[in-house]
N, CA, C and O atoms as a CHARMM CRD file, in Angstrom:
* protein
*
  284
    1    1 MET  N     22.44600   0.31400  -2.25400 PROA 1      0.00000
    2    1 MET  CA    20.88200   0.91500  -2.97800 PROA 1      0.00000
    3    1 MET  C     21.24100   2.27000  -2.51400 PROA 1      0.00000
    4    1 MET  O     21.87900   2.54700  -1.49800 PROA 1      0.00000
    5    2 LYS  N     20.68900   3.17500  -3.49500 PROA 2      0.00000
    6    2 LYS  CA    21.33800   4.28900  -3.83500 PROA 2      0.00000
    7    2 LYS  C     20.45000   5.47100  -2.88900 PROA 2      0.00000
    8    2 LYS  O     19.37000   5.32900  -2.31600 PROA 2      0.00000
    9    3 SER  N     21.53800   6.93000  -2.98400 PROA 3      0.00000
   10    3 SER  CA    20.33300   7.25400  -1.70100 PROA 3      0.00000
   11    3 SER  C     19.16500   8.30100  -2.06600 PROA 3      0.00000
   12    3 SER  O     18.99100   8.69300  -3.21900 PROA 3      0.00000
   13    4 PHE  N     18.46700   8.67100  -1.09300 PROA 4      0.00000
   14    4 PHE  CA    17.43000   9.03600  -1.65100 PROA 4      0.00000
   15    4 PHE  C     17.52700  10.41900  -2.65700 PROA 4      0.00000
   16    4 PHE  O     16.86600  10.68600  -3.66100 PROA 4      0.00000
   17    5 TYR  N     18.58200  11.16300  -2.00200 PROA 5      0.00000
   18    5 TYR  CA    19.28500  12.31800  -3.29000 PROA 5      0.00000
   19    5 TYR  C     19.35900  12.59600  -4.63200 PROA 5      0.00000
   20    5 TYR  O     19.00400  13.40500  -5.48900 PROA 5      0.00000
   21    6 HSD  N     20.36100  10.93200  -4.33200 PROA 6      0.00000
   22    6 HSD  CA    20.88700  10.48900  -6.19500 PROA 6      0.00000
   23    6 HSD  C     19.64500  10.26800  -6.48900 PROA 6      0.00000
   24    6 HSD  O     19.11900  11.10800  -7.21800 PROA 6      0.00000
   25    7 TYR  N     18.62500   8.84200  -5.92500 PROA 7      0.00000
   26    7 TYR  CA    17.58300   8.94200  -6.42500 PROA 7      0.00000
   27    7 TYR  C     16.49300  10.85100  -7.25400 PROA 7      0.00000
   28    7 TYR  O     15.75500  11.04300  -8.22000 PROA 7      0.00000
   29    8 MET  N     16.83600  11.39500  -6.57100 PROA 8      0.00000
   30    8 MET  CA    15.76900  12.22100  -6.47500 PROA 8      0.00000
   31    8 MET  C     15.88000  13.50600  -7.77900 PROA 8      0.00000
   32    8 MET  O     15.09400  14.36400  -8.18300 PROA 8      0.00000
   33    9 MET  N     17.68100  12.98700  -8.25400 PROA 9      0.00000
   34    9 MET  CA    17.79400  14.07700  -9.15700 PROA 9      0.00000
   35    9 MET  C     17.50500  14.01600 -10.97700 PROA 9      0.00000
   36    9 MET  O     17.75300  14.82800 -11.86900 PROA 9      0.00000
   37   10 LYS  N     16.81200  12.51800 -10.97800 PROA 10     0.00000
   38   10 LYS  CA    16.25400  12.77700 -12.29000 PROA 10     0.00000
   39   10 LYS  C     15.39900  12.86600 -11.99200 PROA 10     0.00000
   40   10 LYS  O     15.07100  11.71400 -11.70800 PROA 10     0.00000
   41   11 PHE  N     14.32200  13.71200 -11.72300 PROA 11     0.00000
   42   11 PHE  CA    12.88100  14.51900 -11.62700 PROA 11     0.00000
   43   11 PHE  C     13.28000  16.22900 -11.75000 PROA 11     0.00000
   44   11 PHE  O     12.51200  17.13500 -12.07600 PROA 11     0.00000
   45   12 ARG  N     14.95200  16.34600 -11.31900 PROA 12     0.00000
   46   12 ARG  CA    15.32600  17.85600 -11.27800 PROA 12     0.00000
   47   12 ARG  C     14.78000  18.00000 -12.39900 PROA 12     0.00000
   48   12 ARG  O     13.68800  18.43200 -12.03100 PROA 12     0.00000
   49   13 LEU  N     14.72200  17.95400 -13.62700 PROA 13     0.00000
   50   13 LEU  CA    14.17700  18.76500 -14.86400 PROA 13     0.00000
   51   13 LEU  C     13.12900  18.72000 -15.58400 PROA 13     0.00000
   52   13 LEU  O     12.96800  19.05900 -16.75600 PROA 13     0.00000
   53   14 ASN  N     12.19200  18.14900 -14.60200 PROA 14     0.00000
   54   14 ASN  CA    10.66500  17.71400 -14.42600 PROA 14     0.00000
   55   14 ASN  C     10.19200  19.13200 -14.86500 PROA 14     0.00000
   56   14 ASN  O     11.19200  19.84800 -14.90000 PROA 14     0.00000
   57   15 PRO  N      8.69800  20.06600 -15.33400 PROA 15     0.00000
   58   15 PRO  CA     8.26300  20.48000 -14.88000 PROA 15     0.00000
   59   15 PRO  C      8.20500  21.48300 -13.95600 PROA 15     0.00000
   60   15 PRO  O      8.57600  21.06200 -12.86000 PROA 15     0.00000
   61   16 LYS  N      7.85800  22.76600 -13.93800 PROA 16     0.00000
   62   16 LYS  CA     8.31600  23.74000 -13.38900 PROA 16     0.00000
   63   16 LYS  C      6.62200  23.24300 -12.27800 PROA 16     0.00000
   64   16 LYS  O      6.77900  23.26900 -11.05700 PROA 16     0.00000
   65   17 ASN  N      5.39800  22.90300 -12.74800 PROA 17     0.00000
   66   17 ASN  CA     4.41200  22.66900 -11.97700 PROA 17     0.00000
   67   17 ASN  C      4.33400  21.09600 -11.61900 PROA 17     0.00000
   68   17 ASN  O      3.56000  20.77600 -10.71700 PROA 17     0.00000
   69   18 ASP  N      5.01900  20.18300 -12.21100 PROA 18     0.00000
   70   18 ASP  CA     5.50300  18.61000 -11.23600 PROA 18     0.00000
   71   18 ASP  C      6.15400  19.10100  -9.33700 PROA 18     0.00000
   72   18 ASP  O      7.15000  19.69600  -8.92500 PROA 18     0.00000
   73   19 LEU  N      4.80400  18.37900  -8.58100 PROA 19     0.00000
   74   19 LEU  CA     5.37300  19.31600  -7.06900 PROA 19     0.00000
   75   19 LEU  C      6.73200  18.04600  -6.68900 PROA 19     0.00000
   76   19 LEU  O      7.36900  18.08300  -5.63600 PROA 19     0.00000
   77   20 ILE  N      6.98000  16.89400  -7.89300 PROA 20     0.00000
   78   20 ILE  CA     8.06700  16.01700  -7.20100 PROA 20     0.00000
   79   20 ILE  C      8.99500  16.58900  -7.97700 PROA 20     0.00000
   80   20 ILE  O      9.95100  16.83800  -7.24200 PROA 20     0.00000
   81   21 GLY  N      9.23700  16.95600  -9.15600 PROA 21     0.00000
   82   21 GLY  CA     9.85200  18.26000  -9.35500 PROA 21     0.00000
   83   21 GLY  C     10.74900  19.29600  -8.89300 PROA 21     0.00000
   84   21 GLY  O     11.97100  19.44400  -8.92700 PROA 21     0.00000
   85   22 GLN  N      9.59200  20.09300  -8.37000 PROA 22     0.00000
   86   22 GLN  CA     9.68400  20.97400  -8.01100 PROA 22     0.00000
   87   22 GLN  C     10.94500  20.09800  -5.92900 PROA 22     0.00000
   88   22 GLN  O     11.98200  20.35600  -5.31800 PROA 22     0.00000
   89   23 LEU  N     10.50100  19.72800  -5.89900 PROA 23     0.00000
   90   23 LEU  CA    11.06700  18.79600  -4.48900 PROA 23     0.00000
   91   23 LEU  C     12.44800  18.80500  -4.93400 PROA 23     0.00000
   92   23 LEU  O     13.15500  19.78300  -4.69100 PROA 23     0.00000
   93   24 ALA  N     12.96400  17.63400  -5.66800 PROA 24     0.00000
   94   24 ALA  CA    14.24200  17.66400  -5.99900 PROA 24     0.00000
   95   24 ALA  C     14.44100  18.80600  -6.47300 PROA 24     0.00000
   96   24 ALA  O     15.35900  18.40800  -7.19000 PROA 24     0.00000
   97   25 ARG  N     14.38100  20.08300  -6.75000 PROA 25     0.00000
   98   25 ARG  CA    14.44100  20.63700  -7.37000 PROA 25     0.00000
   99   25 ARG  C     15.32600  21.85400  -5.88700 PROA 25     0.00000
  100   25 ARG  O     16.38200  22.46600  -6.04700 PROA 25     0.00000
  101   26 PHE  N     14.49700  21.86000  -4.64700 PROA 26     0.00000
  102   26 PHE  CA    15.37000  22.47300  -3.39800 PROA 26     0.00000
  103   26 PHE  C     16.10400  21.60700  -3.44700 PROA 26     0.00000
  104   26 PHE  O     17.27400  21.98800  -3.41400 PROA 26     0.00000
  105   27 VAL  N     15.88200  19.87300  -3.55600 PROA 27     0.00000
  106   27 VAL  CA    17.01100  19.83700  -2.45100 PROA 27     0.00000
  107   27 VAL  C     18.51600  19.45700  -3.34900 PROA 27     0.00000
  108   27 VAL  O     19.48300  19.12500  -2.66400 PROA 27     0.00000
  109   28 TYR  N     18.68200  19.51700  -4.91600 PROA 28     0.00000
  110   28 TYR  CA    19.78000  19.46000  -5.31300 PROA 28     0.00000
  111   28 TYR  C     19.96800  21.05100  -4.85900 PROA 28     0.00000
  112   28 TYR  O     21.15700  21.09500  -4.54100 PROA 28     0.00000
  113   29 GLU  N     19.46800  22.24100  -4.68400 PROA 29     0.00000
  114   29 GLU  CA    19.60400  23.57500  -4.20900 PROA 29     0.00000
  115   29 GLU  C     20.18800  23.35200  -2.92900 PROA 29     0.00000
  116   29 GLU  O     21.08300  22.58700  -3.28800 PROA 29     0.00000
  117   30 ASP  N     20.34400  23.46900  -1.63200 PROA 30     0.00000
  118   30 ASP  CA    19.47700  22.78200  -0.27700 PROA 30     0.00000
  119   30 ASP  C     21.55400  21.86200  -0.26100 PROA 30     0.00000
  120   30 ASP  O     21.69400  20.71600  -0.68900 PROA 30     0.00000
  121   31 HSD  N     22.58000  22.54700   0.19900 PROA 31     0.00000
  122   31 HSD  CA    24.00000  22.35000   0.60800 PROA 31     0.00000
  123   31 HSD  C     23.82100  21.23000   1.61400 PROA 31     0.00000
  124   31 HSD  O     24.22400  20.07300   1.50000 PROA 31     0.00000
  125   32 SER  N     23.09300  21.81700   2.70100 PROA 32     0.00000
  126   32 SER  CA    22.86700  21.15800   4.14100 PROA 32     0.00000
  127   32 SER  C     22.48400  19.81100   3.81500 PROA 32     0.00000
  128   32 SER  O     22.93700  18.92500   4.54000 PROA 32     0.00000
  129   33 PHE  N     21.21500  19.27400   2.19500 PROA 33     0.00000
  130   33 PHE  CA    21.11800  18.07100   2.24900 PROA 33     0.00000
  131   33 PHE  C     21.65200  17.47900   2.99600 PROA 33     0.00000
  132   33 PHE  O     22.52500  17.96500   3.71600 PROA 33     0.00000
  133   34 PRO  N     20.98200  15.27900   3.07400 PROA 34     0.00000
  134   34 PRO  CA    21.81800  14.65000   3.89300 PROA 34     0.00000
  135   34 PRO  C     21.77100  14.04900   2.66600 PROA 34     0.00000
  136   34 PRO  O     20.75100  13.48400   2.27100 PROA 34     0.00000
  137   35 LYS  N     23.23500  14.14800   1.73400 PROA 35     0.00000
  138   35 LYS  CA    23.19800  14.33300   0.86000 PROA 35     0.00000
  139   35 LYS  C     23.45300  11.81700   0.84900 PROA 35     0.00000
  140   35 LYS  O     23.87800  11.08300  -0.04400 PROA 35     0.00000
  141   36 THR  N     23.27000  11.70200   1.34200 PROA 36     0.00000
  142   36 THR  CA    24.24200  10.28900   1.38700 PROA 36     0.00000
  143   36 THR  C     23.10900   9.44500   1.82800 PROA 36     0.00000
  144   36 THR  O     23.02400   8.40800   1.17000 PROA 36     0.00000
  145   37 ALA  N     21.82300   9.65100   3.15500 PROA 37     0.00000
  146   37 ALA  CA    21.12100   9.80200   3.58500 PROA 37     0.00000
  147   37 ALA  C     20.10600   8.43700   2.90300 PROA 37     0.00000
  148   37 ALA  O     20.06600   8.76300   1.71700 PROA 37     0.00000
  149   38 ASP  N     19.43100   7.34700   3.00400 PROA 38     0.00000
  150   38 ASP  CA    18.90400   6.43000   2.32100 PROA 38     0.00000
  151   38 ASP  C     17.40700   5.80600   3.77800 PROA 38     0.00000
  152   38 ASP  O     16.77600   4.75100   3.71800 PROA 38     0.00000
  153   39 ASP  N     17.26700   6.98300   4.96000 PROA 39     0.00000
  154   39 ASP  CA    16.65900   6.40000   5.59900 PROA 39     0.00000
  155   39 ASP  C     15.51100   7.62500   6.42200 PROA 39     0.00000
  156   39 ASP  O     15.62400   8.65700   7.08200 PROA 39     0.00000
  157   40 TYR  N     14.30800   6.66800   5.84300 PROA 40     0.00000
  158   40 TYR  CA    13.24100   8.04400   6.01900 PROA 40     0.00000
  159   40 TYR  C     12.66400   8.51700   6.41200 PROA 40     0.00000
  160   40 TYR  O     11.64500   9.03100   5.95200 PROA 40     0.00000
  161   41 ASN  N     13.22900   8.54600   7.80400 PROA 41     0.00000
  162   41 ASN  CA    12.93100   9.23500   8.92500 PROA 41     0.00000
  163   41 ASN  C     14.68800  10.31500   9.09700 PROA 41     0.00000
  164   41 ASN  O     14.63100  11.53800   8.96600 PROA 41     0.00000
  165   42 GLU  N     15.77000   9.75400   9.32400 PROA 42     0.00000
  166   42 GLU  CA    16.02600  11.14000   8.77600 PROA 42     0.00000
  167   42 GLU  C     15.82600  11.83800   8.53000 PROA 42     0.00000
  168   42 GLU  O     15.81500  12.77000   9.33300 PROA 42     0.00000
  169   43 ILE  N     15.38400  12.08700   6.79900 PROA 43     0.00000
  170   43 ILE  CA    15.22700  12.65400   5.20400 PROA 43     0.00000
  171   43 ILE  C     13.79100  13.19000   6.20000 PROA 43     0.00000
  172   43 ILE  O     14.30900  13.68900   7.19900 PROA 43     0.00000
  173   44 SER  N     12.86700  13.25200   6.28500 PROA 44     0.00000
  174   44 SER  CA    11.41100  13.20300   6.53300 PROA 44     0.00000
  175   44 SER  C     11.53800  14.39000   7.91300 PROA 44     0.00000
  176   44 SER  O     10.82000  15.38800   7.97400 PROA 44     0.00000
  177   45 SER  N     12.57900  14.04100   8.94500 PROA 45     0.00000
  178   45 SER  CA    12.95300  14.83700   9.96500 PROA 45     0.00000
  179   45 SER  C     13.52100  15.92300   9.37900 PROA 45     0.00000
  180   45 SER  O     13.12800  17.08000   9.52300 PROA 45     0.00000
  181   46 TYR  N     14.40000  15.58000   8.74800 PROA 46     0.00000
  182   46 TYR  CA    14.82800  17.14700   8.02600 PROA 46     0.00000
  183   46 TYR  C     14.13300  18.00100   7.11300 PROA 46     0.00000
  184   46 TYR  O     14.33100  19.20000   6.91800 PROA 46     0.00000
  185   47 LEU  N     13.17200  17.13000   6.49700 PROA 47     0.00000
  186   47 LEU  CA    12.87400  18.45200   5.58700 PROA 47     0.00000
  187   47 LEU  C     12.15500  19.00500   6.90500 PROA 47     0.00000
  188   47 LEU  O     12.56900  20.11700   7.23100 PROA 47     0.00000
  189   48 GLU  N     10.84700  18.29100   7.99800 PROA 48     0.00000
  190   48 GLU  CA    10.37000  19.12300   8.50400 PROA 48     0.00000
  191   48 GLU  C     10.62100  20.22500   9.54800 PROA 48     0.00000
  192   48 GLU  O      9.85500  21.05000  10.04700 PROA 48     0.00000
  193   49 LEU  N     12.42000  19.89400   9.78800 PROA 49     0.00000
  194   49 LEU  CA    12.68700  21.10700  10.31500 PROA 49     0.00000
  195   49 LEU  C     13.14500  22.16100  10.05100 PROA 49     0.00000
  196   49 LEU  O     13.17900  23.22000  10.67700 PROA 49     0.00000
  197   50 ASN  N     13.78300  21.64400   8.38200 PROA 50     0.00000
  198   50 ASN  CA    14.82500  22.75000   7.69900 PROA 50     0.00000
  199   50 ASN  C     13.66300  24.17100   7.15100 PROA 50     0.00000
  200   50 ASN  O     13.17900  23.69200   6.12600 PROA 50     0.00000
  201   51 GLY  N     13.25200  25.09000   7.26700 PROA 51     0.00000
  202   51 GLY  CA    12.14400  25.75700   6.95300 PROA 51     0.00000
  203   51 GLY  C     12.24500  26.12700   5.75200 PROA 51     0.00000
  204   51 GLY  O     11.39800  26.94100   5.38400 PROA 51     0.00000
  205   52 ASP  N     12.92200  25.83400   5.09500 PROA 52     0.00000
  206   52 ASP  CA    13.02800  26.30600   3.73700 PROA 52     0.00000
  207   52 ASP  C     11.80100  25.10200   2.30900 PROA 52     0.00000
  208   52 ASP  O     11.59200  25.28700   1.11000 PROA 52     0.00000
  209   53 TYR  N     11.48700  24.39500   2.92000 PROA 53     0.00000
  210   53 TYR  CA    11.29400  23.35400   2.55200 PROA 53     0.00000
  211   53 TYR  C      9.05600  23.78800   2.32500 PROA 53     0.00000
  212   53 TYR  O      8.30300  23.35000   3.19500 PROA 53     0.00000
  213   54 THR  N      8.69500  24.29500   1.57900 PROA 54     0.00000
  214   54 THR  CA     6.81000  24.94100   2.02900 PROA 54     0.00000
  215   54 THR  C      6.58800  24.37300   1.67800 PROA 54     0.00000
  216   54 THR  O      5.36200  24.35500   1.78800 PROA 54     0.00000
  217   55 MET  N      7.02000  23.32000   0.94300 PROA 55     0.00000
  218   55 MET  CA     5.74800  22.12800  -0.39100 PROA 55     0.00000
  219   55 MET  C      5.31500  20.83900   0.97400 PROA 55     0.00000
  220   55 MET  O      6.01500  20.09100   1.65700 PROA 55     0.00000
  221   56 SER  N      3.91900  21.07400   0.89200 PROA 56     0.00000
  222   56 SER  CA     3.53200  19.38200   1.89700 PROA 56     0.00000
  223   56 SER  C      4.41500  18.58500   1.78400 PROA 56     0.00000
  224   56 SER  O      5.06500  18.34900   0.76500 PROA 56     0.00000
  225   57 MET  N      4.54400  17.94600   3.15800 PROA 57     0.00000
  226   57 MET  CA     5.44000  17.04200   3.38100 PROA 57     0.00000
  227   57 MET  C      4.43400  15.57600   2.13900 PROA 57     0.00000
  228   57 MET  O      5.12800  15.00700   1.29600 PROA 57     0.00000
  229   58 SER  N      3.45400  15.33800   2.21000 PROA 58     0.00000
  230   58 SER  CA     3.07400  14.29600   1.60500 PROA 58     0.00000
  231   58 SER  C      3.91800  14.12900  -0.21200 PROA 58     0.00000
  232   58 SER  O      4.09800  13.13300  -0.91200 PROA 58     0.00000
  233   59 VAL  N      4.16500  15.20200  -0.37500 PROA 59     0.00000
  234   59 VAL  CA     4.71300  15.18000  -1.91600 PROA 59     0.00000
  235   59 VAL  C      6.66400  14.28100  -1.32300 PROA 59     0.00000
  236   59 VAL  O      7.33700  13.37800  -1.82100 PROA 59     0.00000
  237   60 PHE  N      6.81100  14.98100  -0.36800 PROA 60     0.00000
  238   60 PHE  CA     8.16000  13.92000  -0.44200 PROA 60     0.00000
  239   60 PHE  C      8.18800  12.66500   0.21600 PROA 60     0.00000
  240   60 PHE  O      9.23000  12.04200   0.42000 PROA 60     0.00000
  241   61 ASP  N      6.11100  11.97000   0.82900 PROA 61     0.00000
  242   61 ASP  CA     6.00500  11.66300   0.99700 PROA 61     0.00000
  243   61 ASP  C      5.60100  10.45800  -0.24700 PROA 61     0.00000
  244   61 ASP  O      5.95300   9.28300  -0.14200 PROA 61     0.00000
  245   62 GLU  N      4.94500  10.89900  -1.21000 PROA 62     0.00000
  246   62 GLU  CA     5.45500  10.35900  -2.88100 PROA 62     0.00000
  247   62 GLU  C      6.19100   9.91700  -3.26700 PROA 62     0.00000
  248   62 GLU  O      6.22700   8.72200  -3.56100 PROA 62     0.00000
  249   63 ALA  N      6.97200  10.63900  -3.39600 PROA 63     0.00000
  250   63 ALA  CA     8.64500  10.54300  -4.13300 PROA 63     0.00000
  251   63 ALA  C      9.17100   9.34700  -3.01700 PROA 63     0.00000
  252   63 ALA  O      9.86900   8.38300  -3.33400 PROA 63     0.00000
  253   64 TRP  N      8.83000   9.54800  -2.07800 PROA 64     0.00000
  254   64 TRP  CA     9.67500   8.63600  -1.09300 PROA 64     0.00000
  255   64 TRP  C      9.21600   7.32000  -1.46000 PROA 64     0.00000
  256   64 TRP  O     10.08000   6.46200  -1.64000 PROA 64     0.00000
  257   65 GLU  N      7.80000   6.96700  -1.62300 PROA 65     0.00000
  258   65 GLU  CA     6.78100   5.82200  -2.23600 PROA 65     0.00000
  259   65 GLU  C      7.97500   5.05100  -3.64600 PROA 65     0.00000
  260   65 GLU  O      8.50800   3.94500  -3.73600 PROA 65     0.00000
  261   66 LEU  N      7.99200   6.28600  -4.55300 PROA 66     0.00000
  262   66 LEU  CA     9.01100   6.09500  -6.05400 PROA 66     0.00000
  263   66 LEU  C     10.11400   5.24000  -5.46800 PROA 66     0.00000
  264   66 LEU  O     10.24400   4.02800  -5.63900 PROA 66     0.00000
  265   67 TYR  N     10.94400   6.09400  -4.70200 PROA 67     0.00000
  266   67 TYR  CA    12.30400   5.35700  -3.97500 PROA 67     0.00000
  267   67 TYR  C     12.29200   4.22100  -4.28400 PROA 67     0.00000
  268   67 TYR  O     12.96100   3.58300  -5.09700 PROA 67     0.00000
  269   68 GLU  N     11.33200   3.89900  -3.46800 PROA 68     0.00000
  270   68 GLU  CA    11.22600   2.31200  -2.08800 PROA 68     0.00000
  271   68 GLU  C     10.74600   1.18800  -3.48900 PROA 68     0.00000
  272   68 GLU  O     11.20400   0.07600  -3.75300 PROA 68     0.00000
  273   69 MET  N      9.74200   1.92900  -4.15700 PROA 69     0.00000
  274   69 MET  CA     9.63500   1.09700  -5.36100 PROA 69     0.00000
  275   69 MET  C     10.78600   0.67700  -6.73300 PROA 69     0.00000
  276   69 MET  O     10.72200  -0.16200  -7.63100 PROA 69     0.00000
  277   70 ASN  N     11.60100   1.50600  -6.43400 PROA 70     0.00000
  278   70 ASN  CA    12.71000   1.88000  -7.45500 PROA 70     0.00000
  279   70 ASN  C     14.12100   1.03800  -7.19900 PROA 70     0.00000
  280   70 ASN  O     14.81400   0.49900  -8.06100 PROA 70     0.00000
  281   71 GLN  N     14.33800   1.08200  -5.79700 PROA 71     0.00000
  282   71 GLN  CA    15.55000   0.09600  -5.38100 PROA 71     0.00000
  283   71 GLN  C     15.45600  -1.14800  -5.29000 PROA 71     0.00000
  284   71 GLN  O     16.43600  -1.81900  -4.96600 PROA 71     0.00000
């Protein structure tokens, strides 16, 4: 199974107004992001506790659904 980080990298070049693309760019630029994680709770907790993520967690939930559908 690919990590969530690896999966999100395909969205990095999405248009600037695309929220999943924005999340992918934040994840890419965050050197502390758990790059090997594939667990919802681990990644969700990280995003909630990291103040650099200003977007709604619903964007993460949408990205996670896509991730699960493509695994």
